LOFINU-905835 format. One record per residue: x, y, z of N, C-alpha, C in turn; residue in one letter; residue number from 1. Coordinates in Angstrom, 1 decimal. Each point is the difference from the previous one (the first is absolute). Example, Ala and Ser with C-alpha at 12.3 -4.5 7.8 and 13.67 -1.06 7.14 Angstrom:
     n.c1     n.c2     n.c3    ca.c1    ca.c2    ca.c3     c.c1     c.c2     c.c3   residu   num
     13.2     -5.7      7.8     -0.9      1.2      0.0      0.9      1.2      0.0        A     1
     -0.4      1.1     -0.7      0.9      1.1      0.0     -0.8      1.1      0.8        S     2
end
This chain:
     n.c1     n.c2     n.c3    ca.c1    ca.c2    ca.c3     c.c1     c.c2     c.c3   residu   num
     68.4      3.2     58.1     -0.5     -0.9     -1.1     -0.4      0.9     -1.1        M     1
      0.4     -0.3     -1.2     -0.5      0.8     -1.2     -1.4     -0.5     -0.4        T     2
     -0.9      0.9     -0.3     -1.3     -0.4     -0.4      0.1     -0.9     -1.2        A     3
     -0.8     -0.9     -0.3      0.0     -0.8     -1.2     -1.4     -0.2     -0.4        R     4
     -0.2     -0.1     -1.2     -1.4     -0.3     -0.6     -0.4     -1.4      0.3        L     5
     -1.1     -0.1      0.6     -0.5     -1.4      0.4     -1.3     -0.4     -0.4        D     6
     -0.9      0.9     -0.3     -1.1     -0.3     -0.4     -0.7      1.2     -1.0        L     7
     -0.7     -0.4     -1.0     -0.8      0.9     -0.8     -1.4     -0.3      0.3        I     8
     -0.7      1.1      0.3     -1.4     -0.1      0.4     -0.9      0.6     -1.1        G     9
     -1.1     -0.7     -0.3     -1.1      0.5     -0.9     -1.2      0.0      0.7        L    10
     -0.8      1.0     -0.5     -1.4      0.1      0.6     -1.0     -0.5     -1.1        V    11
     -1.0     -0.8      0.4     -0.9     -0.5     -0.9     -1.5      0.2      0.4        T    12
     -0.9      0.1     -1.1     -1.3      0.2      0.3     -0.6     -1.4      0.0        D    13
      0.6     -1.1     -0.5     -0.5     -1.4     -0.2      1.1     -1.0      0.2        D    14
      0.2     -0.4      1.2      1.1     -0.9      0.3      0.0     -1.3     -0.8        M    15
     -1.0     -0.7     -0.2      0.0     -1.1     -0.9      0.4      0.2     -1.4        A    16
     -0.5      1.2     -0.6      0.4      0.3     -1.4      1.5      0.3      0.0        A    17
      0.6      0.8      1.0      1.3      0.3      0.0      0.9     -1.2      0.0        A    18
     -0.3     -0.8      0.9      0.7     -1.4      0.2      0.0     -0.8     -1.1        L    19
     -1.2     -0.1     -0.6     -0.1     -0.8     -1.2      1.1      0.5     -1.1        A    20
     -0.1      1.3     -0.2      0.9      0.7     -1.0      1.4     -0.5      0.3        F    21
      0.5      0.3      1.1      1.5     -0.2      0.4      0.3     -1.5      0.0        Y    22
     -1.0     -1.0      0.4      0.3     -1.3     -0.3      0.2     -0.4     -1.4        R    23
     -0.7      0.8     -0.9      0.3     -0.3     -1.5      1.4      0.3     -0.2        R    24
      0.7      0.9      0.7      1.2      0.4     -0.4      1.1     -0.9      0.9        L    25
     -0.4     -1.1      0.6      0.8     -0.8      0.6      0.3      0.2      1.5        G    26
     -0.5      1.0      0.7      0.1      0.1      1.3     -0.6     -1.0      1.0        L    27
      0.6     -0.5      1.0     -0.4     -1.0      0.8     -0.7      0.7      1.1        D    28
     -1.3      0.0     -0.2     -0.9      0.7      1.1     -0.8     -1.0      0.7        I    29
      0.1      0.1      1.4     -0.7     -1.1      0.8     -1.4     -0.1     -0.5        P    30
     -0.4     -1.4     -0.1     -1.3     -0.4     -0.5     -1.1      0.5      1.0        A    31
     -1.1      0.3     -0.3     -1.1      0.3      1.0      0.1      1.5      0.6        G    32
      0.9      0.8     -0.6      0.2      1.2      0.7     -0.9      1.2     -0.7        S    33
     -0.8     -0.3     -0.8     -0.8      0.9     -0.7     -0.9      0.9      0.8        E    34
     -0.5     -0.5      1.1     -1.0      0.7      1.0      0.9      0.7      1.1        A    35
      1.3     -0.1     -0.1      0.8      0.8      1.1      0.2      1.5     -0.4        E    36
      0.0      0.7      1.2      0.4      1.5     -0.2      1.4      0.3     -0.5        P    37
      0.9     -0.8      0.4      1.4      0.2     -0.3      0.5     -1.4     -0.4        H    38
      0.8      0.0     -1.1      0.6     -1.1     -0.5      1.4      0.2     -0.4        V    39
      0.9     -0.9      0.4      1.4      0.1     -0.5      0.6     -1.2     -0.7        E    40
      0.8      0.2     -0.8      0.9     -1.1     -0.7      1.4      0.3     -0.1        A    41
      0.9     -0.9      0.3      1.4      0.2      0.0      0.5     -0.4     -1.4        T    42
      0.7      0.9     -0.6      0.5     -0.3     -1.4      1.5     -0.6      0.1        L    43
      0.4     -0.6     -1.0      1.3     -0.5      0.0      1.0      1.1      0.4        P    44
      0.9     -0.3      0.9      1.0      1.0      0.4     -0.5      0.6      1.2        G    45
     -1.1     -0.3      0.6     -0.5      0.6      1.2     -0.9      1.3      0.0        G    46
      0.0      0.6     -1.0     -0.9      1.3     -0.1     -1.4     -0.5      0.2        L    47
     -0.8      0.7      0.7     -1.5     -0.3      0.2     -0.7      1.0     -0.9        R    48
     -1.3     -0.4     -0.5     -1.1      0.8     -0.6     -1.2     -0.4      1.0        I    49
     -0.7      1.2      0.1     -1.2     -0.1      0.9     -1.2      0.8     -0.8        A    50
     -1.2     -0.6      0.4     -1.1      0.8     -0.5     -1.0      0.3      1.2        W    51
     -0.4      1.2      0.1     -1.0      0.4      1.0     -1.2      0.5     -0.6        D    52
     -1.2     -0.3      0.6     -1.3      0.5     -0.6     -0.1      1.5      0.4        T    53
     -0.7      0.7     -0.9     -0.1      1.4      0.3     -0.6      0.3      1.4        A    54
     -0.9     -0.9      0.5     -0.5      0.1      1.2      1.0     -0.1      1.3        E    55
      0.9     -0.9     -0.3      1.2     -0.1      0.9      0.8      1.3      0.1        T    56
      0.2      0.6     -1.1      1.0      1.2     -0.2     -0.9      1.2      0.8        V    57
     -1.1      0.0     -0.3     -0.9      1.2      0.6     -0.2     -0.2      1.5        R    58
      0.2     -1.3      0.5     -0.1     -0.1      1.5      1.3      0.6      0.6        A    59
      1.0     -0.1     -0.9      1.3      0.7      0.7      0.0      1.4     -0.3        M    60
     -0.5      0.4     -1.2      0.1      1.4     -0.6     -1.4      0.3     -0.4        F    61
     -0.9      0.7      0.9     -1.4      0.1     -0.4     -0.3      1.0     -1.1        P    62
      1.0      0.9     -0.4     -0.1      1.0     -1.0      0.6     -0.6     -1.3        D    63
      0.5     -1.3      0.0      0.6     -0.5     -1.3     -0.9     -0.1     -1.1        W    64
      0.5      0.4     -1.3     -0.8     -0.1     -1.2      1.0     -0.6     -0.9        T    65
     -0.7     -0.9     -1.0      1.0     -0.4     -1.0      0.7      1.0     -0.8        P    66
      1.1     -0.3     -0.4      0.7      1.0     -1.0     -0.6      0.0     -1.2        P    67
      0.1      1.1     -0.8     -0.6      0.1     -1.3      1.2      0.3     -1.0        T    68
     -0.3     -0.1     -1.3      1.0      0.4     -0.9      0.8     -1.3     -0.7        G    69
      0.0     -1.0      0.7      0.6     -1.3     -0.6      1.6      0.2     -0.1        G    70
      0.6     -1.1     -0.2      1.4     -0.2     -0.4      1.0      0.8      1.1        H    71
     -0.6     -0.1      1.3      0.8      0.5      1.1      1.0     -1.0      0.5        R    72
     -0.4     -1.3     -0.4      0.8     -1.1      0.6     -0.2     -1.2     -0.9        M    73
      1.1     -0.6     -0.2     -0.2     -1.3     -0.9      0.9     -1.0      0.6        S    74
     -0.4     -1.3     -0.2      0.7     -1.2      0.3      0.6     -0.5     -1.3        L    75
      1.1     -0.6     -0.2      0.5     -0.5     -1.2      0.5     -1.5      0.2        A    76
     -0.6     -0.8     -0.9      0.2     -1.3      0.0      0.8     -0.6     -1.1        F    77
      1.3     -0.6      0.3      0.8     -0.5     -1.1     -0.6     -1.2     -0.6        L    78
     -0.1     -0.2     -1.2     -0.5     -1.2     -0.7      1.0     -0.8     -0.7        C    79
     -0.4     -1.2     -0.4      1.0     -0.9     -0.7      0.2      0.4     -1.4        D    80
      0.7      0.9     -0.3      0.3      0.5     -1.4     -1.1      0.9     -0.6        G    81
      0.3      0.5     -1.1     -1.0      0.9     -0.7     -1.3     -0.6     -0.2        P    82
      0.1     -1.3     -0.4     -1.3     -0.8     -0.3     -0.9     -0.1      1.4        E    83
      0.8     -0.1      1.1     -0.7     -0.1      1.1     -0.8      1.1      0.4        G    84
      0.5      1.3     -0.3     -0.7      1.3      0.1     -1.2      0.0     -0.8        V    85
      0.0     -0.5     -1.2     -1.2     -0.1     -0.9     -1.0     -1.0      0.6        D    86
      0.5     -1.2      0.4     -0.8     -1.0      0.6     -0.8      0.5      1.2        R    87
      0.9      0.5      1.0     -0.8      0.5      1.2     -0.9      1.1     -0.2        Q    88
      0.2      1.0     -0.9     -0.7      1.1     -0.4     -1.4     -0.6     -0.5        Y    89
      0.1     -0.9     -1.0     -1.2     -0.6     -0.6     -0.9     -0.8      1.0        Q    90
      0.7     -0.7      1.0     -0.8     -0.8      0.9     -0.7      0.9      0.9        E    91
      0.5      1.1      0.5     -0.5      0.9      0.9     -1.2      0.7     -0.7        L    92
      0.3      0.5     -1.2     -1.1      0.7     -0.7     -1.2     -0.9     -0.4        V    93
      0.3     -1.2     -0.4     -1.0     -0.9     -0.3     -0.8     -0.4      1.2        Q    94
      0.7      0.0      1.2     -0.8     -0.1      1.2     -0.8      1.1      0.6        A    95
      0.1      1.1     -0.8     -0.9      1.2      0.3      0.7      1.0      0.7        G    96
      1.3      0.1      0.2      0.7      1.1      0.5      0.3      1.0     -1.1        Y    97
      0.1      1.3      0.3      0.2      1.1     -0.8      1.4      0.0     -0.5        H    98
      0.2     -0.2     -1.3      1.4      0.3     -0.6      0.2      1.4     -0.3        G    99
      0.9      0.7      0.8      0.2      1.4      0.0      0.9      0.3     -1.3        E   100
      1.0     -0.9     -0.2      0.9      0.3     -1.2      0.4     -1.5     -0.4        R   101
     -0.4     -0.1     -1.4      0.5     -1.4     -0.6      1.5     -0.2      0.0        E   102
      0.5     -1.3     -0.1      1.4     -0.2     -0.1      0.7      0.8     -1.2        P   103
      1.2      0.6      0.4      0.8      0.6     -1.0      1.5     -0.1      0.4        W   104
      0.7      0.2     -1.1      1.6      0.0      0.3      0.4      1.4      0.3        D   105
      0.3      0.1      1.3      0.4      1.4      0.6      1.4      0.3     -0.4        A   106
      0.2      1.3     -0.2      1.4      0.5     -0.4      1.1     -0.4      1.0        F   107
     -0.4     -0.4      1.2      1.0     -0.3      1.1      0.4     -1.4     -0.1        W   108
     -0.5     -0.8     -1.0      0.5     -1.4     -0.3     -1.0     -1.0      0.7        G   109
     -1.2      0.2      0.3     -0.9     -0.9      0.6     -1.3      0.0     -0.7        Q   110
     -0.6     -1.3      0.0     -1.3     -0.2     -0.4     -0.8      0.4      1.3        R   111
     -1.1      1.0     -0.4     -0.7      0.5      1.2     -1.4      0.0     -0.3        Y   112
     -0.8      0.0      1.1     -1.4      0.1     -0.1     -0.6      0.5      1.3        A   113
     -1.2      0.5      0.1     -0.6      0.5      1.2     -1.5     -0.5      0.0        V   114
     -0.3     -0.6      1.2     -1.4     -0.4      0.3     -0.3      0.6      1.3        V   115
     -1.3      0.4      0.2     -0.4      0.5      1.3     -0.7     -1.1      0.8        L   116
      0.4      0.0      1.4     -0.6     -1.0      0.9     -1.4      0.5      0.3        D   117
     -0.8     -0.7      0.7     -1.3      0.3      0.3     -0.3      1.4      0.6        P   118
      0.9      0.5      0.7     -0.1      1.3      0.6      0.7      1.1     -0.8        D   119
      0.4     -0.3     -1.2      0.5      1.1     -0.9      1.5      0.3      0.2        G   120
      0.7     -0.9      0.8      1.5      0.1      0.1      0.6     -0.6     -1.3        N   121
      1.0      0.7     -0.4      0.8     -0.4     -1.1      0.9     -1.1      0.2        S   122
     -0.1     -1.1     -0.8      0.9     -1.2      0.1      0.7     -0.2     -1.4        V   123
      1.3      0.3      0.1      0.8     -0.2     -1.1      0.5     -1.4     -0.2        D   124
      0.0     -0.4     -1.2      0.6     -1.4     -0.5      1.1      0.4     -0.7        L   125
      1.3     -0.7      0.1      1.1      0.2     -0.7      1.0     -1.1     -0.1        F   126
      0.8      0.2     -1.1      1.1     -1.0     -0.1      1.1      0.6     -0.9        A   127
      1.2     -0.4      0.2      0.9      0.5     -1.0     -0.1     -0.4     -1.5        P   128
      0.2      0.9     -1.0     -0.2     -0.4     -1.3      1.1     -1.1     -0.5        L   129
      1.1      0.1      0.6      1.1     -1.0     -0.4      0.4     -0.8      1.3        T   130
      0.5     -1.1     -0.3      0.4     -0.9      1.1      1.2      0.7      0.8        A   131
      0.1     -0.1      1.2      1.0      0.5      0.9      0.8     -1.2      0.6        T   132
      1.1      0.4      0.5      0.8     -1.1      0.5      1.2     -0.3     -0.5        G   133
end
């Protein structure tokens, strides 16, 4: 069997804050899981995303320390058109999340913006500038 990507794992210092952020982006995360050390959600298409607390990771890897330097990993969310990028960015920033880069029309033909999740992970918001299909 060929290996296939099945799960994206994130480490969080604050499970409740992380889950609240990703719920705002439309992920269907099990209710009441904020106090759990490991949480998973299945995305459309079957790919899973998971969050582990830093304590859980240190239980497996005692010498683990959080990475530094930022922008080592990002998740990109497709929005409903260019105006959807602007709307989602504003909603997140108004809710108190850090806007890393305000929406702009990228040279590769997309409306693009970047917000940081509560743990400093880069979350890209994008949509094609012109209708496709």
